[in-house]
N, CA, C and O atoms as a DFTB+ gen file, in Angstrom:
360 C
 N C O
     1  1      -0.692      20.034       2.085
     2  2      -0.724      18.654       2.520
     3  2       0.681      18.184       2.902
     4  3       0.857      17.475       3.893
     5  1       1.660      18.579       2.122
     6  2       3.032      18.163       2.412
     7  2       3.496      18.708       3.748
     8  3       4.217      18.033       4.483
     9  1       3.084      19.926       4.065
    10  2       3.473      20.509       5.354
    11  2       2.865      19.730       6.522
    12  3       3.503      19.566       7.562
    13  1       1.635      19.254       6.347
    14  2       1.007      18.467       7.407
    15  2       1.779      17.169       7.618
    16  3       2.007      16.759       8.756
    17  1       2.182      16.521       6.523
    18  2       2.961      15.294       6.642
    19  2       4.292      15.558       7.324
    20  3       4.757      14.731       8.108
    21  1       4.912      16.691       7.041
    22  2       6.171      17.036       7.710
    23  2       5.957      17.301       9.194
    24  3       6.820      16.993      10.015
    25  1       4.817      17.867       9.533
    26  2       4.538      18.174      10.941
    27  2       4.172      16.925      11.739
    28  3       4.305      16.929      12.963
    29  1       3.716      15.855      11.082
    30  2       3.291      14.624      11.746
    31  2       4.013      13.418      11.128
    32  3       3.395      12.642      10.398
    33  1       5.309      13.252      11.412
    34  2       6.053      12.171      10.747
    35  2       5.621      10.772      11.175
    36  3       5.686       9.845      10.367
    37  1       5.181      10.590      12.420
    38  2       4.766       9.251      12.850
    39  2       3.507       8.804      12.119
    40  3       3.412       7.662      11.671
    41  1       2.549       9.705      12.004
    42  2       1.316       9.376      11.282
    43  2       1.622       9.135       9.806
    44  3       1.042       8.247       9.182
    45  1       2.529       9.926       9.259
    46  2       2.947       9.739       7.868
    47  2       3.575       8.367       7.672
    48  3       3.310       7.694       6.676
    49  1       4.410       7.954       8.625
    50  2       5.036       6.631       8.555
    51  2       3.980       5.531       8.575
    52  3       4.060       4.580       7.798
    53  1       3.003       5.654       9.450
    54  2       1.939       4.651       9.563
    55  2       1.135       4.580       8.258
    56  3       0.806       3.488       7.794
    57  1       0.820       5.735       7.669
    58  2       0.068       5.752       6.411
    59  2       0.861       5.052       5.311
    60  3       0.312       4.249       4.556
    61  1       2.160       5.362       5.224
    62  2       3.004       4.731       4.205
    63  2       3.063       3.224       4.426
    64  3       2.948       2.457       3.470
    65  1       3.241       2.792       5.671
    66  2       3.335       1.365       5.968
    67  2       2.038       0.633       5.611
    68  3       2.073      -0.458       5.043
    69  1       0.915       1.228       5.942
    70  2      -0.379       0.605       5.617
    71  2      -0.562       0.495       4.102
    72  3      -1.014      -0.534       3.599
    73  1      -0.215       1.542       3.392
    74  2      -0.393       1.519       1.937
    75  2       0.525       0.496       1.269
    76  3       0.082      -0.229       0.378
    77  1       1.799       0.420       1.679
    78  2       2.673      -0.555       1.033
    79  2       2.331      -1.976       1.469
    80  3       2.550      -2.920       0.710
    81  1       1.798      -2.144       2.674
    82  2       1.349      -3.472       3.095
    83  2       0.162      -3.929       2.261
    84  3       0.077      -5.096       1.878
    85  1      -0.754      -3.009       1.982
    86  2      -1.903      -3.348       1.134
    87  2      -1.442      -3.751      -0.265
    88  3      -1.905      -4.749      -0.818
    89  1      -0.531      -2.969      -0.826
    90  2      -0.023      -3.281      -2.165
    91  2       0.675      -4.638      -2.158
    92  3       0.488      -5.434      -3.078
    93  1       1.474      -4.908      -1.131
    94  2       2.152      -6.206      -1.043
    95  2       1.137      -7.344      -0.985
    96  3       1.259      -8.326      -1.717
    97  1       0.143      -7.214      -0.123
    98  2      -0.828      -8.296       0.056
    99  2      -1.676      -8.545      -1.179
   100  3      -2.021      -9.692      -1.463
   101  1      -2.016      -7.512      -1.912
   102  2      -2.896      -7.684      -3.066
   103  2      -2.154      -8.006      -4.349
   104  3      -2.740      -8.599      -5.254
   105  1      -0.879      -7.635      -4.459
   106  2      -0.166      -7.807      -5.719
   107  2       0.896      -8.893      -5.639
   108  3       0.979      -9.737      -6.532
   109  1       1.706      -8.890      -4.594
   110  2       2.885      -9.745      -4.566
   111  2       2.734     -11.019      -3.746
   112  3       3.511     -11.957      -3.930
   113  1       1.778     -11.078      -2.865
   114  2       1.634     -12.250      -1.994
   115  2       0.851     -13.334      -2.731
   116  3      -0.352     -13.204      -2.962
   117  1       1.549     -14.394      -3.093
   118  2       0.921     -15.458      -3.872
   119  2       0.253     -16.507      -2.984
   120  3      -0.816     -17.019      -3.316
   121  1       0.879     -16.818      -1.870
   122  2       0.324     -17.838      -0.967
   123  2       0.714     -17.501       0.457
   124  3       1.503     -16.588       0.700
   125  1       0.157     -18.240       1.388
   126  2       0.467     -18.019       2.800
   127  2       1.864     -18.557       3.098
   128  3       2.201     -19.678       2.717
   129  1       2.669     -17.751       3.778
   130  2       4.037     -18.126       4.116
   131  2       4.127     -18.538       5.580
   132  3       3.244     -18.207       6.371
   133  1       5.186     -19.257       5.947
   134  2       5.417     -19.536       7.372
   135  2       5.570     -18.231       8.153
   136  3       5.954     -17.201       7.597
   137  1       5.270     -18.292       9.425
   138  2       5.194     -17.084      10.251
   139  2       6.525     -16.344      10.314
   140  3       6.529     -15.113      10.335
   141  1       7.637     -17.039      10.344
   142  2       8.936     -16.372      10.424
   143  2       9.241     -15.619       9.128
   144  3       9.730     -14.489       9.163
   145  1       8.954     -16.242       7.995
   146  2       9.165     -15.560       6.718
   147  2       8.236     -14.361       6.587
   148  3       8.627     -13.314       6.070
   149  1       7.017     -14.519       7.054
   150  2       6.055     -13.412       7.026
   151  2       6.557     -12.251       7.892
   152  3       6.439     -11.088       7.507
   153  1       7.118     -12.576       9.064
   154  2       7.651     -11.538       9.955
   155  2       8.828     -10.822       9.301
   156  3       8.942      -9.600       9.397
   157  1       9.695     -11.568       8.643
   158  2      10.842     -10.957       7.964
   159  2      10.364     -10.016       6.862
   160  3      10.917      -8.930       6.689
   161  1       9.352     -10.422       6.125
   162  2       8.825      -9.576       5.053
   163  2       8.256      -8.286       5.626
   164  3       8.500      -7.211       5.079
   165  1       7.499      -8.373       6.720
   166  2       6.922      -7.162       7.289
   167  2       7.981      -6.281       7.940
   168  3       7.824      -5.060       7.971
   169  1       9.045      -6.862       8.456
   170  2      10.158      -6.046       8.962
   171  2      10.812      -5.294       7.807
   172  3      11.151      -4.118       7.935
   173  1      10.987      -5.982       6.678
   174  2      11.553      -5.326       5.498
   175  2      10.612      -4.237       4.972
   176  3      11.068      -3.179       4.537
   177  1       9.307      -4.493       5.012
   178  2       8.348      -3.463       4.616
   179  2       8.435      -2.256       5.544
   180  3       8.331      -1.115       5.095
   181  1       8.626      -2.508       6.841
   182  2       8.752      -1.412       7.804
   183  2      10.011      -0.594       7.533
   184  3       9.985       0.634       7.624
   185  1      11.107      -1.265       7.201
   186  2      12.332      -0.540       6.858
   187  2      12.144       0.256       5.572
   188  3      12.587       1.400       5.472
   189  1      11.494      -0.348       4.602
   190  2      11.207       0.361       3.355
   191  2      10.292       1.549       3.575
   192  3      10.451       2.587       2.932
   193  1       9.329       1.405       4.484
   194  2       8.446       2.526       4.804
   195  2       9.243       3.663       5.442
   196  3       8.941       4.836       5.225
   197  1      10.258       3.314       6.228
   198  2      11.127       4.346       6.805
   199  2      11.887       5.101       5.726
   200  3      12.020       6.323       5.794
   201  1      12.380       4.383       4.742
   202  2      13.079       5.026       3.642
   203  2      12.128       5.902       2.828
   204  3      12.476       7.019       2.446
   205  1      10.938       5.391       2.568
   206  2       9.952       6.197       1.842
   207  2       9.515       7.418       2.654
   208  3       9.178       8.457       2.084
   209  1       9.520       7.294       3.982
   210  2       9.208       8.443       4.841
   211  2      10.242       9.541       4.641
   212  3       9.897      10.721       4.574
   213  1      11.503       9.157       4.546
   214  2      12.545      10.161       4.312
   215  2      12.322      10.862       2.974
   216  3      12.480      12.079       2.877
   217  1      11.958      10.103       1.951
   218  2      11.670      10.709       0.654
   219  2      10.443      11.617       0.733
   220  3      10.428      12.695       0.139
   221  1       9.418      11.185       1.463
   222  2       8.204      11.987       1.608
   223  2       8.512      13.286       2.339
   224  3       8.035      14.349       1.941
   225  1       9.299      13.213       3.394
   226  2       9.621      14.417       4.149
   227  2      10.557      15.326       3.370
   228  3      10.620      16.528       3.624
   229  1      11.286      14.744       2.417
   230  2      12.149      15.546       1.556
   231  2      11.311      16.389       0.621
   232  3      11.018      17.550       0.910
   233  1      10.926      15.804      -0.500
   234  2      10.112      16.576      -1.434
   235  2       9.286      15.692      -2.361
   236  3       8.499      16.208      -3.155
   237  1       9.447      14.379      -2.280
   238  2       8.752      13.502      -3.219
   239  2       7.327      13.188      -2.753
   240  3       7.096      13.060      -1.551
   241  1       6.380      13.064      -3.665
   242  2       4.984      12.775      -3.295
   243  2       4.738      11.265      -3.143
   244  3       4.066      10.663      -3.980
   245  1       5.267      10.665      -2.103
   246  2       5.165       9.224      -1.904
   247  2       3.730       8.825      -1.559
   248  3       3.181       7.914      -2.178
   249  1       3.123       9.486      -0.591
   250  2       1.764       9.114      -0.167
   251  2       0.744       9.327      -1.291
   252  3      -0.083       8.445      -1.518
   253  1       0.768      10.450      -1.997
   254  2      -0.178      10.566      -3.117
   255  2       0.036       9.496      -4.183
   256  3      -0.932       8.998      -4.758
   257  1       1.284       9.138      -4.453
   258  2       1.560       8.090      -5.447
   259  2       1.024       6.739      -4.989
   260  3       0.406       6.018      -5.772
   261  1       1.256       6.397      -3.734
   262  2       0.741       5.133      -3.205
   263  2      -0.786       5.138      -3.170
   264  3      -1.418       4.109      -3.411
   265  1      -1.368       6.274      -2.875
   266  2      -2.823       6.379      -2.843
   267  2      -3.409       6.162      -4.237
   268  3      -4.437       5.500      -4.379
   269  1      -2.775       6.705      -5.250
   270  2      -3.228       6.487      -6.629
   271  2      -3.105       5.010      -6.981
   272  3      -4.002       4.449      -7.609
   273  1      -2.006       4.373      -6.584
   274  2      -1.822       2.948      -6.879
   275  2      -2.912       2.111      -6.218
   276  3      -3.476       1.218      -6.849
   277  1      -3.211       2.393      -4.957
   278  2      -4.253       1.648      -4.245
   279  2      -5.618       1.924      -4.865
   280  3      -6.433       1.010      -4.986
   281  1      -5.878       3.161      -5.258
   282  2      -7.161       3.490      -5.890
   283  2      -7.325       2.743      -7.211
   284  3      -8.413       2.251      -7.512
   285  1      -6.264       2.655      -7.995
   286  2      -6.341       1.909      -9.247
   287  2      -6.563       0.420      -8.995
   288  3      -7.298      -0.232      -9.737
   289  1      -5.934      -0.118      -7.955
   290  2      -6.149      -1.522      -7.616
   291  2      -7.597      -1.762      -7.201
   292  3      -8.192      -2.769      -7.584
   293  1      -8.161      -0.853      -6.428
   294  2      -9.567      -0.984      -6.033
   295  2     -10.487      -0.856      -7.235
   296  3     -11.499      -1.552      -7.318
   297  1     -10.149       0.025      -8.167
   298  2     -10.936       0.180      -9.382
   299  2     -10.951      -1.107     -10.203
   300  3     -11.989      -1.483     -10.749
   301  1      -9.824      -1.772     -10.291
   302  2      -9.756      -3.042     -11.018
   303  2     -10.595      -4.100     -10.316
   304  3     -11.278      -4.888     -10.969
   305  1     -10.545      -4.120      -8.984
   306  2     -11.359      -5.094      -8.240
   307  2     -12.841      -4.861      -8.456
   308  3     -13.603      -5.815      -8.610
   309  1     -13.258      -3.604      -8.470
   310  2     -14.666      -3.283      -8.720
   311  2     -15.055      -3.707     -10.132
   312  3     -16.146      -4.231     -10.352
   313  1     -14.166      -3.479     -11.076
   314  2     -14.445      -3.877     -12.461
   315  2     -14.616      -5.393     -12.574
   316  3     -15.548      -5.866     -13.225
   317  1     -13.726      -6.150     -11.945
   318  2     -13.860      -7.612     -11.964
   319  2     -15.145      -8.069     -11.277
   320  3     -15.786      -9.020     -11.725
   321  1     -15.521      -7.398     -10.197
   322  2     -16.757      -7.737      -9.499
   323  2     -17.963      -7.519     -10.408
   324  3     -18.860      -8.361     -10.463
   325  1     -17.988      -6.397     -11.119
   326  2     -19.104      -6.099     -12.017
   327  2     -19.143      -7.091     -13.170
   328  3     -20.220      -7.540     -13.561
   329  1     -17.986      -7.440     -13.717
   330  2     -17.944      -8.410     -14.807
   331  2     -18.435      -9.782     -14.346
   332  3     -19.178     -10.446     -15.069
   333  1     -18.031     -10.209     -13.157
   334  2     -18.485     -11.497     -12.634
   335  2     -19.997     -11.487     -12.415
   336  3     -20.672     -12.477     -12.698
   337  1     -20.523     -10.389     -11.921
   338  2     -21.965     -10.285     -11.696
   339  2     -22.735     -10.317     -13.007
   340  3     -23.814     -10.905     -13.070
   341  1     -22.206      -9.700     -14.045
   342  2     -22.860      -9.733     -15.355
   343  2     -22.827     -11.135     -15.966
   344  3     -23.783     -11.545     -16.624
   345  1     -21.745     -11.863     -15.755
   346  2     -21.656     -13.241     -16.257
   347  2     -22.674     -14.144     -15.568
   348  3     -23.273     -15.010     -16.207
   349  1     -22.869     -13.946     -14.280
   350  2     -23.836     -14.754     -13.545
   351  2     -25.264     -14.476     -13.971
   352  3     -26.109     -15.368     -13.913
   353  1     -25.545     -13.268     -14.393
   354  2     -26.900     -12.906     -14.826
   355  2     -27.225     -13.488     -16.204
   356  3     -28.395     -13.679     -16.537
   357  1     -26.194     -13.768     -17.003
   358  2     -26.453     -14.302     -18.348
   359  2     -26.807     -15.754     -18.353
   360  3     -27.048     -16.327     -19.416
């Protein structure tokens, strides 16, 4: 898998950017920001994704780590959904 990521750095960059954007939106974004501040944040995320791309192409498992983080976040959302549904049935 690591060799495929090394062979396709642009796709790897896009995957990293999408994953960190998801984490930002679900964990750190508290409210809607003005468009200029939002643009600055996404530019910073893009720069951070570039840095993480360098680490990924080096030897660190950045994409698998981000994928685990997103999977755990989705698992928590499913758990909250099930709990809310059980409360409504009672």
